[in-house]
N, C-alpha and C positions, 0 to 999 in steps of 0.2 A: 365827620366834614370826608367823609370817605367818599361821597358823590355829592353833585350838587346840583339843588332841589330846588325850584322857584315855588313861592309862597303865594300863592292872590288872594289877597283876604273881598268881600264881598258882603253890605252890610249897609243894611237900609239907616235913611237920614235922619229917622226918628227915635227914643232910645225907647228902650225895653226893661223890661227889673224884670228876675227873678228871684220868686223868693224860696230862699237855696242854703246850703252853707258851702261858702267860697273854698273851703280848701275840698271840701268833697266834689265840685263842679273840676277846681284846678286837677285835681288828682284822675278825674274818672276821662277828660278832656286828655291827657297830658298820654296818657295809656292810649288812644282810641288815637291822636298823633303820633307818635311813635309807631303806633302800628300801618299806618300808612307813611310814615317815612321808609322804616321796614321794604314796606312792598314800592314805593318808586324808585325808577328805574333813573339811568342819568338824566342830565337835560328837563326832566319830565316836571310838571308844575302840580304844587300840592295845592289847593282848593279848601278854603274857609269859606263860608257862608251864613249868613244869620237871617231870617228868617221871622216877621216879627206879623201876629195879628193879634188878637182881641184876647184872643185868650192865653198862647202860645209863645212863644219861644218856639223859632227849632234855630238846632246847630247841629249843621250838615261840612262834615269832611270827608271833600273828596280825592282819590289817590283815580292815580294813571297805570295802575301797578296790571300783573296780569290774571287777578279778581282770586276771588276764594272757588277751591274745586268744587264743583256741585255739589260732591258727597259731602262736602262738609257744610255746605252752606245753610241747614237746619239746623247744624250744632254748633256750630262754630263758638256763639255765643255762652257756652254748658262749659267748665269749667276743667281745665283738663285736653281743652279739644284743641290744638291746634294743626297750622299746616306748616309752621316752622321748624327747622330738624331743629333749633337749639335755643328752642325757647318751652315752660311748661305749659305754658297754656288758658293762663290767669286772667289776665289782664283786660279782654271783653266782658268775663264774667263780672269780676270788679269794678267795671267799668257802669253795667248795666245794674247791680246792686247800689249802690251809691246814685244814679240816676233815680230810679225806684223810691229813694229814701226820700226824694226831693217831689217826690209826686212824678216823674216824669219817666220816659221810653223810650226803648233805644231802638233802633231799626238799622240790619243791612241792606244795599242791594247792590250785589258785586255780579259785576261779567267779565267778559276778557277783556273791559275796554278801560276797567278800575273797579273800582269800591266806595262806595256812599256810606258814611254811618252816618244813621241822624237823629238826633237827640232831640226830644220833643218835651221838655218846660212849661210848666203852667206860667203864664205874664202875673207877675204881684201887680195886685190894682190898688191899692194903697197907696198913702204917699210915700215921701222919699225925703 
């Protein structure tokens, strides 16, 4: 509540389902969103976008922060690597492990215009 960040939600009209554990997915996404909020400057927009293909569901969290320093970008998912002074650097590595347990992957694309964290999960093709 210390700063005002607007949220934008972008999602397709069709439904998609992920075969995975809801608590693992929620915990992983919470870490990613918390990082994005920490990086978001006053008045910026945090975007949560869902893309659905035949085989995958992509969840993209985008912030408008300063980006991850270039020297950390290739290592930022490793445990205990962080760009924050008051953090231990465990959130993204935790998220990656949880997402991989569900058969997915996590990718980070960062620049000085912001960071995209892209979660790719296999789409569930059965009946619900």
